[in-house]
N, C-alpha and C positions, 0 to 999 in steps of 0.2 A: 662635531656632530652637526650636519647640515639639514637633516630631515628626521622623520620618525624612525627609530631603530628598535628592533626587538632585543630586549636585554634579558628576558627570562621567559621560559615556557615550561608548563607543567601539565601533564595529563593525569587526571584522577578519574578512572572509569571512563564514562562517556562525556566527561566535562574537561574542556581545555581552558587553561588559564594562561593568558599572554600578557606580558608587561612590556610597555614601550616607553622609550625616552625620546623627548623632542626638545629642541632648543627653547630656552626660556626667553621670552621677549621683554619681561619686566626687568629693568635695571636693578642690580643688587642694592644700589644706593636707596632705592625706594622700598626695600624689603627688610634689610638687616639693620639692627640698631647699633651693632658694634663695628667699628672701623676694621678690626682684625678679620671679621668675616667677609667684609667687602673686598679687602685686599686678597684674601685667600681665593675668592672667586675670580677676581680680576687677574691674579697671577697664574691661575691654572692649578693651584694646589687643590682646590675643590672643583668638581664638575658641577655645573649649574644647569638644571633642566626641569622640564615639566614631565610628569609621568601619567600614563594612562594604563589602567588594568582592564582587560576584557575577559569576561567569562562567556565561553561558547558552549551551548548545549544544543546539539543538532543545528537547526537553522536559526536559533535564537541567540542573541548577544546582549549582554549587560555590560555597562561600563562605569568606571569611576575615574576621576581626574584629580591630580594634585599638582599645583604649580610651586615654583620657587624652591625646588629641592636642591640642596647643596651637600655633597658627600665626597669622600675620597675618590670613589668611583661609582658608576651607576649600579653595578651589581650589588654593592653593599646595601642598597636600599631594600632589596627583596628579602633580606633577613630581619627586617625590623617590624615592629608592631604596626607602623603606619601601613606597610604593604599588606599585612594580614587584614587590617580593617578595610582597606580598599578592595581586597578580594571579596570580603563579606558584602560590602555595599554593591559591588558589581554583580554578585550572585543574586542579591535582592532585586536589583534592576532587571536582571534576566528573568526572574520569576514574575515580576510585574508585566514584562513584555509578553511572556507566555500566557498569563491570565487575560491580558488585553486581547491578544490574538484569539483566544478561546471564546471570549465574549463576542468578538466580531464575527467569528465563524458561526456561532450559535445564532446570532441575529440573522445572518444571511441564509442559514439553513432553514430557519423559521419562515423567512420570506419566500424561499423556494417552495416550501410545502404548501404555501397559500396559492400557488399557481394552478 
C-alpha cells in the first residue's frame, strides 16, 4: 500500500460512507507492547495502516481517523466496533460542518439584507 486506498464503501439513502487505508508512518515498535505483534507486522502477517472514515451528505463531509491499525487484512477492520464508532464520529463531524455552514450563511444573509 503506497497511498490512500478505498477499502469499503456503503450508501445509505443520501449518505455515502467511505473507508480509506493509508500507510502507517509510526513504527510498530513504538506502538505495540508485545514482540509477537511487532513481528506479525514486520513479517507481513498483519497489515499495518491508518484508516480514515468519511461520511458524505451532499456537499458536506465529516471525517474520523485512527492510526496504528494491525489486522489480518484491511477489510476485516470494517466489521468491527471501532469502525462503527468511527462512522458515528464522522457523521457527528458532518453534522457540525452543516451547522457551521448554516450559521455562516445566516450571518451573510443578514448582512446582505442590511444593504
